C-alpha positions, 0 to 999 in steps of 0.5 A, spaced: 871 359 748 865 362 745 859 357 745 854 358 739 847 356 739 843 356 732 836 359 733 832 364 730 837 370 733 841 373 727 847 378 728 849 382 722 856 382 720 859 389 718 866 390 715 869 391 722 866 385 725 868 380 720 872 375 724 874 367 725 869 364 729 870 357 733 863 354 734 860 349 739 853 347 736 852 342 743 855 338 741 860 341 737 861 341 730 868 339 726 872 345 725 872 344 718 864 345 718 865 351 723 870 354 718 865 353 712 859 356 716 863 362 717 864 363 710 857 362 708 854 366 713 859 372 711 857 371 704 850 372 706 852 378 710 848 375 716 849 369 721 843 366 724 847 365 731 847 368 738 854 369 741 854 366 748 861 366 752 858 360 756 861 353 758 858 347 755 851 345 756 850 340 761 848 333 758 843 332 763 836 336 761 832 335 768 837 339 772 835 346 775 835 352 770 842 355 771 842 363 773 846 367 768 852 368 773 852 360 774 853 360 766 856 366 764 863 369 766 863 376 769 855 377 770 854 382 775 847 386 775 844 380 771 847 375 776 840 372 778 837 372 771 835 365 768 841 364 763 836 362 758 834 369 758 841 372 756 840 372 749 833 375 749 835 381 753 842 382 749 837 383 743 832 387 746 838 392 749 841 392 742 834 394 739 832 399 744 839 403 743 840 402 736 847 399 737 850 392 736 854 388 740 861 392 739 858 398 743 859 394 750 863 388 748 870 386 744 868 381 738 866 375 741 870 375 748 863 378 752 867 377 758 872 382 757 872 388 762 873 395 760 870 395 754 866 400 750 860 402 755 859 395 759 860 399 765 855 404 763 850 399 761 851 396 768 849 402 771 843 403 767 840 396 768 841 397 776 837 404 775 832 400 771 831 394 776 831 399 781 825 404 778 821 398 777 822 395 784 821 402 788 815 405 784 812 399 780 812 393 785 817 389 781 813 389 775 817 391 769 814 397 767 820 401 765 825 398 760 831 400 756 826 402 750 822 407 755 828 412 755 832 410 749 827 409 743 832 406 738 838 411 740 844 410 744 843 416 748 836 417 752 831 421 748 829 427 752 826 432 747 820 431 743 822 430 735 817 435 732 819 434 725 817 426 726 811 428 730 805 424 727 797 425 727 794 421 732 789 416 729 784 414 734 781 407 732 774 406 733 772 401 738 766 396 737 760 397 741 759 390 742 765 386 742 765 380 737 767 373 740 773 369 738 769 364 735 766 369 730 773 372 728 776 365 727 769 363 723 770 369 719 778 367 718 776 360 716 771 362 711 775 368 708 781 363 706 776 358 703 771 355 708 771 349 713 769 344 708 775 346 703 780 346 709 778 339 712 779 336 705 787 338 705 791 333 709 798 336 707 802 342 704 809 342 701 811 349 701 817 351 696 820 358 699 826 363 700 828 366 706 830 373 705 835 376 710 834 384 711 841 385 708 839 382 701 842 375 702 837 369 701 837 361 702 832 356 700 827 353 704 822 347 704 816 346 708 812 340 709 806 340 714 800 336 715 793 338 718 794 334 724 800 339 726 806 335 724 811 340 721 818 340 718 822 345 715 829 345 712 833 352 710 839 350 706 846 354 707 850 352 702 852 345 704 849 346 711 842 344 713 838 347 718 832 343 720 827 343 725 820 340 726 815 337 730 813 330 730 806 330 734 809 330 741 816 333 741 819 340 737 826 339 735 832 342 731 838 340 728 844 343 724 846 337 719 846 331 724 847 335 730 841 336 735 840 343 738 837 345 744 831 349 744 828 354 749 820 353 750 818 359 746 822 356 740 819 350 741 812 353 741 813 357 735 815 350 731 809 347 734 804 352 732 807 353 725 802 348 721 796 349 726 797 357 724 798 355 716 791 350 716 787 355 720 781 351 722 784 348 728 786 355 731 781 355 736 783 348 739 790 351 741 789 357 745 785 358 752 782 364 754 781 366 747 778 373 747 777 379 744 782 384 746 781 391 742 781 394 735 787 396 732 791 398 726 796 395 722 799 400 717 793 402 713 788 396 715 784 396 721 784 389 725 781 386 731 786 383 736 784 377 740 789 375 746 790 368 749 794 363 752 798 358 747 799 350 749 805 352 753 801 358 757 805 363 753 801 369 752 799 371 744 796 376 740 792 374 733 790 380 729 785 379 724 783 384 718 777 387 720 774 387 713 777 381 710 777 376 716 784 374 714 790 373 719 794 379 719 799 378 725 801 374 731 805 376 737 808 371 742 810 375 748 816 372 753 817 375 760 824 377 761 827 381 767 828 387 762 821 387 759 817 382 754 821 379 748 816 379 743 816 374 737 812 377 731 809 374 725 806 378 719 802 374 714 801 378 707 800 378 700 795 372 700 794 368 694 790 362 692 793 355 692 789 348 691 782 352 693 785 356 699 788 363 700 795 362 703 800 368 705 806 368 700 810 373 704 811 371 712 815 376 715 818 374 722 821 379 727 824 379 734 828 385 737 833 387 732 832 382 727 827 381 721 827 376 716 822 374 710 819 367 708 817 368 700 813 363 698 813 361 691 810 354 690 805 350 695 803 343 693 797 340 696 795 333 698 802 330 696 804 324 698 809 325 704 812 320 708 811 322 716 818 319 718 821 326 716 817 329 721 822 325 726 829 327 729 833 323 725 
């Protein structure tokens, strides 16, 4: 039976992809709740789920991480890969080839053999791993995207009609320090004194899906890093938070297991929102390069977040405002990147805040559209705990 974990992974439904799902949210939801979720997500035309044909997760959290072969059925080439990379790798392959799951699988029965391009995919994965082992010392330099570039067949010819002029970014002669860039950002959003006076934020927003559906979102954040977010899918609440020591997530009353990178994103939510404490969260923080995002030049800083995962933060060269943040998670088939863009800054309570926050992982994007931010409201800190 397919097991489903609710995270930020989104799989779009198409007309020939709509089918009944039996769901296990670790622990399992009731059948009636599963049916309700299926109906709600079909109406919205997207579903925030990653499908995994897996046994139930072990109850003991401190056991050695399972390999893909131990956790999933009929995994051959990726058998030694950590099981928690499977969802990321599948999304990266989908994005690299511009296809969905049905290209290699039948419905949610991912273990079934003789379907679509599954055998061809195994050969291509073997080739990719072999190239990296023989020519790059085991480093992941060649990926699916190296040749496919968003198309189901590898791209061999230069597409002249889509060729774009090369835009060279002038690299500064004297590299700015990370402290100077962060100080400029703090000044741009309102100044340290104003930021220090803000103890919490209450945010009203909508989560806008790429296919047009939307769900209401509500966030509570404090200056010392506590955060809680509720996304409402009809009568189903997806809630996540950080209580100061532990990140957590649940669907209604059912707790969801978080992977390390997912927990890290929840932890950093409030820190990034307030801005003044970013320098305390990253180690080895330093100038990386000048670059361009759309029509704006940016300064890129790189560093390690508290979980020692590499991140890049891009700040507008002129305004100093944070423009983009990218977390990289290493997988067997390349870097899985979690990207957040901060745009359309507006003033709330004397500080500038982004009102459109665009999230993207391979093959998936969604946007938080902020409509209201209340500053220094009364908040009961018990809401930040998993309960």
